C-alpha positions as CSV (number, residue, x, y, z in Angstrom):
1,M,147.9,45.6,170.7
2,K,144.3,46.9,170.8
3,A,142.3,44.2,169.1
4,Y,143.5,41.8,171.5
5,L,143.2,43.3,174.8
6,D,139.5,44.4,173.5
7,I,138.6,40.6,173.0
8,M,140.2,39.9,176.6
9,Q,138.4,42.8,178.1
10,N,135.1,40.9,176.2
11,V,135.5,37.9,177.4
12,L,136.2,39.2,180.9
13,D,132.9,41.0,181.0
14,N,130.6,38.7,178.5
15,G,132.4,35.5,178.9
16,E,130.2,32.3,180.7
17,W,132.1,30.1,183.6
18,K,132.8,26.8,182.5
19,D,134.6,23.7,184.2
20,N,137.3,21.9,181.8
21,R,139.9,19.1,182.4
22,T,142.6,20.9,184.4
23,G,140.0,21.6,187.5
24,I,140.7,25.3,187.2
25,R,137.3,27.3,186.1
26,T,137.4,29.4,182.7
27,K,135.2,32.9,181.6
28,V,135.0,31.4,177.9
29,L,133.4,33.1,174.5
30,P,133.0,30.6,171.6
31,N,134.7,32.0,168.0
32,V,136.2,35.5,168.5
33,H,137.8,36.9,165.5
34,F,141.4,38.5,165.8
35,S,142.9,40.6,163.4
36,H,145.6,43.1,162.6
37,N,147.4,44.6,160.0
38,M,150.4,44.4,159.9
39,S,151.2,47.7,158.9
40,D,150.7,49.0,162.0
41,G,153.8,46.6,163.9
42,F,154.9,43.2,164.7
43,P,152.0,42.3,167.0
44,L,154.1,42.0,170.4
45,L,152.6,43.0,173.2
46,T,153.6,46.3,175.1
47,T,151.6,45.9,177.8
48,K,153.3,43.0,179.4
49,K,157.1,41.9,178.6
50,M,157.0,38.9,176.0
51,Y,160.0,36.2,176.3
52,T,160.5,36.7,172.2
53,K,163.1,33.5,171.8
54,A,161.3,30.6,173.1
55,I,158.6,31.9,170.4
56,F,160.7,32.0,167.6
57,V,162.9,29.3,168.7
58,E,159.4,27.1,168.4
59,L,158.9,28.3,165.0
60,Q,162.1,27.6,163.8
61,G,161.5,23.8,165.0
62,F,158.1,23.4,163.6
63,I,159.6,24.2,159.9
64,H,161.9,21.6,160.5
65,G,159.8,19.3,162.1
66,V,161.6,18.6,165.0
67,T,160.0,15.8,167.7
68,S,162.5,16.5,169.9
69,K,162.1,17.9,173.8
70,K,166.4,18.4,173.6
71,W,165.9,20.1,170.8
72,Y,164.1,22.9,172.2
73,Q,165.6,23.0,175.3
74,E,169.4,23.6,174.2
75,R,168.0,26.1,172.2
76,G,166.4,27.9,174.8
77,C,162.9,27.5,174.4
78,N,161.1,25.4,177.5
79,I,157.8,25.4,176.4
80,W,157.7,21.5,175.8
81,N,159.2,20.7,179.1
82,E,156.4,18.9,180.9
83,W,154.8,17.1,178.1
84,A,156.3,13.9,176.0
85,N,154.4,11.0,173.5
86,P,151.7,9.9,175.6
87,Q,152.2,6.3,174.4
88,V,155.9,6.3,175.1
89,I,154.9,7.6,178.8
90,N,152.4,4.4,179.0
91,K,154.7,2.0,177.8
92,K,157.6,3.2,180.0
93,S,154.9,3.1,183.1
94,T,153.6,0.1,182.9
95,R,156.7,-1.3,183.6
96,K,156.9,-0.2,187.1
97,Y,154.5,-1.4,189.8
98,I,153.4,1.6,191.4
99,V,150.5,2.4,193.8
100,S,147.2,4.8,192.0
101,R,147.7,7.5,194.6
102,E,151.9,7.5,193.2
103,Q,150.6,7.1,189.7
104,T,150.6,10.4,188.8
105,K,153.4,11.8,189.9
106,Y,155.9,9.0,188.6
107,R,153.7,9.8,185.1
108,K,154.8,13.5,185.9
109,Q,158.5,12.7,186.4
110,L,158.5,10.4,183.3
111,Q,157.2,13.1,180.9
112,L,160.1,15.6,182.1
113,E,162.6,13.3,181.4
114,E,161.5,11.8,178.0
115,D,162.5,13.2,174.8
116,D,160.1,12.5,172.5
117,L,157.7,14.5,171.8
118,G,155.6,12.8,168.8
119,P,154.0,13.6,165.2
120,I,153.4,17.3,167.1
121,Y,152.5,20.5,164.7
122,G,156.3,20.4,162.8
123,Y,155.7,16.8,162.5
124,Q,152.5,17.0,160.5
125,W,153.3,20.5,158.5
126,R,156.6,18.6,157.4
127,K,155.3,14.7,157.0
128,F,151.7,14.5,157.3
129,N,150.1,11.3,158.6
130,A,153.5,9.5,157.8
131,V,154.7,6.2,160.0
132,Y,155.8,7.6,163.5
133,D,156.9,4.5,164.8
134,E,156.1,0.9,164.9
135,D,152.4,0.8,166.3
136,D,152.0,4.1,163.9
137,N,149.2,2.6,161.2
138,G,150.0,5.9,159.6
139,C,150.5,6.0,155.4
140,M,153.8,4.9,154.2
141,E,153.9,8.4,152.1
142,T,155.3,11.8,153.4
143,Y,153.2,14.8,152.6
144,D,155.1,17.9,152.9
145,Q,152.4,20.5,153.6
146,F,154.7,23.7,154.4
147,D,156.9,23.0,151.7
148,K,154.6,22.6,149.4
149,I,153.0,26.2,150.3
150,V,156.1,27.9,149.5
151,K,156.7,26.5,146.5
152,K,153.0,26.9,145.4
153,L,153.4,30.8,146.8
154,K,156.7,31.5,143.7
155,T,155.1,29.4,141.0
156,N,151.2,30.2,141.7
157,P,150.7,32.3,144.3
158,D,147.0,33.0,143.4
159,D,146.1,29.2,144.1
160,R,143.3,29.4,146.7
161,R,144.3,25.7,148.4
162,M,147.4,26.8,150.3
163,V,146.3,24.9,153.7
164,C,148.5,23.5,156.2
165,S,147.0,21.2,159.1
166,A,148.7,20.3,162.4
167,W,145.2,18.2,162.7
168,N,145.3,14.8,162.6
169,P,142.9,12.6,164.0
170,V,144.9,9.3,163.5
171,Q,147.9,10.5,165.4
172,I,146.7,12.4,168.0
173,D,147.1,10.0,170.6
174,R,150.9,9.9,169.7
175,M,151.1,13.4,170.1
176,A,152.9,15.0,173.5
177,L,149.1,17.5,173.0
178,P,146.8,18.0,170.5
179,P,147.3,20.4,168.4
180,C,145.6,23.9,169.6
181,H,146.0,26.2,166.6
182,L,145.3,23.4,164.5
183,L,145.2,24.7,161.1
184,W,146.9,27.9,158.8
185,R,146.0,28.8,155.3
186,V,148.0,31.7,153.5
187,I,145.7,34.3,150.6
188,H,147.6,36.5,147.8
189,I,146.4,39.3,146.9
190,N,148.2,42.0,144.5
191,G,151.5,41.5,146.2
192,K,150.1,41.1,149.7
193,L,150.3,37.9,151.9
194,H,147.5,37.1,154.1
195,L,148.0,34.6,156.4
196,H,144.9,32.9,158.9
197,W,144.9,30.9,161.8
198,D,142.2,28.4,163.6
199,Q,142.9,27.7,167.4
200,R,140.3,25.6,168.9
201,S,141.4,25.6,173.0
202,C,142.7,29.4,173.6
203,D,144.7,30.3,176.3
204,L,143.7,33.9,176.5
205,F,145.9,35.3,179.0
206,L,149.1,33.4,178.4
207,G,148.9,31.2,175.2
208,V,147.1,33.4,172.8
209,P,149.8,36.4,172.5
210,F,152.1,33.6,172.3
211,N,150.8,32.8,169.1
212,I,149.9,35.5,167.4
213,A,153.5,36.3,167.4
214,S,154.5,33.4,166.7
215,Y,152.2,33.5,163.1
216,A,153.0,37.0,162.6
217,M,156.6,35.7,162.7
218,L,155.5,32.9,160.0
219,L,154.1,35.4,158.1
220,L,157.0,37.5,157.9
221,L,159.0,34.8,157.0
222,L,157.2,33.4,153.9
223,C,156.5,37.3,152.7
224,K,160.7,37.0,153.2
225,E,161.2,34.3,151.2
226,T,158.8,35.2,148.5
227,G,159.3,38.9,147.4
228,M,155.7,39.8,149.0
229,K,154.8,42.2,151.6
230,P,152.7,41.0,154.6
231,G,148.9,42.0,154.8
232,H,146.5,41.4,157.4
233,L,147.1,38.5,160.5
234,S,143.9,37.1,161.4
235,G,142.5,33.8,163.8
236,M,139.6,32.6,164.9
237,L,139.9,31.6,168.6
238,G,137.6,29.0,169.5
239,D,136.7,28.1,173.1
240,C,138.6,31.6,173.8
241,H,139.0,31.5,177.5
242,L,140.4,33.2,180.7
243,Y,141.1,30.9,183.8
244,E,139.9,32.1,186.9
245,N,143.2,31.9,189.0
246,P,145.5,34.7,187.1
247,I,142.0,37.5,186.9
248,D,144.2,39.7,188.9
249,Q,147.0,39.5,186.5
250,V,144.3,39.9,183.2
251,N,142.9,43.0,185.5
252,E,146.8,44.5,186.1
253,Q,147.4,43.6,182.1
254,L,144.5,45.8,180.9
255,S,144.6,49.2,183.4
256,R,148.2,49.8,181.8
257,S,148.3,51.9,178.6
258,Q,149.3,50.7,175.2
259,K,152.8,52.0,173.8
260,E,154.0,51.5,170.2
261,L,154.4,48.5,168.7
262,P,157.9,47.3,167.6
263,S,159.5,46.5,164.3
264,V,161.3,43.0,163.3
265,E,164.7,42.8,161.5
266,M,166.3,39.6,160.1
267,A,170.3,39.5,159.7
268,G,171.9,37.5,157.2
269,W,168.8,35.7,155.2
270,E,169.9,32.6,153.8
271,G,166.2,31.4,153.0
272,I,163.0,30.2,155.4
273,Y,165.3,26.7,155.8
274,N,168.2,28.4,157.3
275,W,167.3,31.3,159.3
276,G,167.3,31.0,163.2
277,A,166.0,32.4,166.3
278,Q,168.8,34.3,166.7
279,D,168.8,36.3,163.5
280,V,165.7,38.1,164.3
281,K,165.9,41.2,166.2
282,I,163.2,42.8,167.7
283,L,163.4,47.0,167.1
284,N,161.8,49.8,169.7
285,Y,159.9,47.2,172.2
286,N,159.4,49.3,175.1
287,P,157.2,47.3,176.9
288,H,155.7,47.6,180.5
289,P,157.0,44.7,182.8
290,G,156.1,41.2,182.5
291,I,153.4,39.4,184.5
292,K,153.6,35.9,185.7
293,A,150.7,33.7,186.2
294,P,150.4,29.9,186.9
295,I,150.0,27.4,183.6
296,A,146.7,25.0,184.2
297,V,148.1,21.8,182.9
C-alpha cells in the first residue's frame, strides 16, 4: 500500500521529535492526508502480516454499540484489554488505601480486570450523548448516528450531512480512551460511495494500518447494504507520529517489497446489523511476516 508507506517514509525523513504523555519520544508531522482508491484492492498491508480478525470484531462491536471488554475478548479481539472506564477505576481505587508507589500498579491491575469500557466509539455511533450511568450529565434522548446514515443512504443518498462523530467532550472522562479517530463521513457520487475519516492522534506504525483496514471494511459494509460501489477511502491524520522505540522495525518494513493487495468476500450476507467477523474472507493475501513492536500506553 504505497500511500501508507510514503507517509511513513515522509514522517521518518521530515518529522520533528516531540515529547508526549507516554514518555517515549515521537517523530511527528501534522495533518497528513491518506487516500486510497478501493478499486485497487482492499488496503491491507502486505509489507507485514496483519491480524484481521481483531479489526473486524472491533468494527462489529462498534456497529452494535458494545461497551463490554469481555464481548470483544470472547470473539478474539484483545485490543481493549489494558483499558477501562476511568471513572469506575477511580471509584474502585479509592476503596483501598495504597501507598503512592503502589498506586499505578494497582490501577493497571484494575484496568485489566474491569469489563466496562465506558461510552466509547460504538456507544457514540449508536447512542450519542445518552446517559451512561447515574453520575452522567448526558441527555435522555438517544441519537443513533449510524442508523440515520444507513437510512439516509437508502432514501436520500446525495445528502451532504451524513456525518458520524465519536468525539463527545461531555462523556470523554468516562471513556476507556478518548477517541483517536473521532469522526467519519460519507459522500455519494453517481453510484459510488466515498468515506473520509478524521483522526487526531495517529500511531503510524501500529495503529494507522488497523484504522485504514477498519474504515475500508466499514465502507464495504455500507456499500453492501445500499447496493453502491466503493470509491475512495481517505483520512486526515492529525498528530501523525512514529514512536522512537520501534524505529528499527519501521526501517525493516520500509525495506520490504510491496505485494498485490487482497480482496474481500462476505459469506451469507444478511444485512449490516447481522454480519459477523467470521463472515469476512480475505482473498489472495500473501504478506511478508509480521513485525512485532511495543505499544506505548
